[in-house]
KEKE-3310 file (N, C-alpha, C; in steps of 0.2 Angstrom, whole numbers, plus 5000, padded with zeros to 4 digits):
npx = (5004:5002:5003:5010:5023:5026:5027:5038:5048:5062:5059:5064:5066:5053:5047:5055:5051:5037:5039:5044:5034:5024:5031:5031:5017:5014:5021:5013:5002:4994:4992:4987:4975:4969:4967:4958:4947:4943:4939:4928:4920:4918:4911:4900:4894:4891:4882:4871:4868:4863:4853:4845:4845:4853:4869:4869:4861:4844:4836:4845:4847:4835:4833:4843:4839:4843:4836)
npy = (4994:5011:5021:5015:5013:5026:5030:5024:5031:5043:5057:5070:5070:5068:5080:5089:5085:5088:5102:5105:5101:5110:5122:5121:5121:5134:5142:5139:5147:5144:5151:5163:5158:5152:5164:5171:5162:5162:5175:5176:5167:5173:5185:5179:5175:5188:5193:5184:5187:5200:5198:5188:5189:5181:5172:5161:5154:5151:5143:5133:5127:5121:5112:5103:5098:5103:5113)
npz = (5000:4997:5007:5017:5011:5010:5023:5027:5022:5025:5036:5034:5020:5015:5019:5011:4998:4999:5000:4988:4979:4983:4980:4966:4963:4968:4958:4948:4950:4962:4974:4970:4964:4975:4983:4975:4974:4988:4990:4981:4987:5000:4995:4990:5002:5007:4998:4999:5013:5011:5002:5007:5021:5028:5029:5021:5007:5010:5002:4998:5010:5013:5002:5005:5016:5028:5035)
capx = (5000:5006:5004:5016:5029:5028:5028:5045:5053:5065:5054:5066:5065:5046:5046:5058:5047:5031:5040:5045:5027:5021:5034:5028:5010:5014:5023:5007:4997:4990:4991:4982:4969:4966:4964:4952:4941:4941:4936:4922:4916:4915:4906:4893:4891:4889:4876:4866:4866:4860:4846:4841:4846:4857:4875:4868:4854:4839:4834:4850:4846:4829:4835:4848:4836:4846:4832)
capy = (5000:5017:5024:5011:5015:5033:5031:5022:5036:5048:5062:5076:5069:5069:5087:5092:5083:5092:5109:5105:5101:5117:5128:5120:5124:5141:5145:5139:5151:5141:5156:5168:5155:5151:5170:5173:5158:5164:5181:5174:5163:5179:5189:5175:5176:5195:5193:5180:5191:5206:5196:5183:5191:5175:5171:5155:5154:5147:5138:5127:5123:5117:5107:5099:5095:5106:5118)
capz = (5000:4996:5013:5021:5008:5011:5030:5028:5020:5030:5037:5030:5013:5014:5020:5005:4993:5000:4999:4980:4976:4985:4976:4959:4963:4968:4952:4943:4952:4967:4979:4967:4963:4982:4986:4971:4976:4994:4989:4978:4993:5004:4991:4990:5009:5008:4993:5003:5018:5008:4999:5012:5028:5031:5025:5017:5004:5013:4998:4999:5017:5012:4997:5008:5022:5034:5038)
cpx = (5004:5008:5010:5022:5031:5030:5035:5050:5056:5060:5057:5065:5058:5044:5049:5053:5040:5033:5041:5038:5024:5024:5031:5021:5010:5016:5018:5001:4992:4988:4986:4975:4965:4963:4958:4946:4939:4937:4929:4917:4913:4910:4900:4890:4888:4882:4870:4864:4862:4853:4842:4841:4850:4863:4874:4861:4849:4836:4838:4849:4840:4830:4839:4845:4839:4842:4825)
cpy = (5006:5021:5021:5013:5022:5034:5028:5026:5041:5054:5069:5075:5070:5077:5091:5091:5087:5100:5110:5105:5108:5122:5127:5123:5131:5145:5144:5143:5149:5147:5161:5165:5154:5158:5172:5169:5160:5170:5180:5171:5169:5183:5185:5176:5183:5196:5190:5184:5197:5204:5192:5185:5185:5174:5165:5156:5149:5141:5132:5123:5119:5111:5101:5096:5098:5111:5115)
cpz = (5000:5003:5017:5018:5009:5018:5032:5026:5025:5030:5033:5023:5011:5014:5014:4999:4993:4998:4991:4977:4977:4981:4968:4958:4964:4962:4947:4945:4958:4972:4976:4966:4970:4984:4982:4973:4983:4994:4986:4983:4998:5001:4991:4997:5010:5004:4997:5009:5016:5006:5003:5019:5032:5026:5020:5014:5007:5009:4998:5005:5016:5008:5000:5014:5029:5038:5039)
residu = (MET:LEU:PHE:ARG:SER:VAL:ALA:GLN:LYS:PRO:LEU:PHE:ALA:LEU:ARG:LEU:ALA:LYS:GLU:ALA:VAL:ASN:ALA:ALA:GLN:ASP:ASN:GLN:GLY:ARG:VAL:THR:ALA:MET:GLN:THR:SER:PHE:ALA:TYR:HIS:GLN:LEU:CYS:HIS:SER:HIS:ASN:GLN:GLN:VAL:HIS:GLY:LEU:PRO:ILE:ASP:PRO:GLY:PHE:LEU:GLN:GLN:SER:GLY:LEU:ALA)
# end
């Protein structure tokens, strides 16, 4: 199993591999994409608060059985 082979690797090597992957993702725009996604997420909450008086659309709550 993959998790067992990963668990047997030296911890320092795993940390460096993770840093390398993160650096590659950063160079591909990961940080900007995450910031934009979070900004849209917050904008949606603001919109729902203005329109419905709640940060979540009550229609979604009803459809999902949470209300």
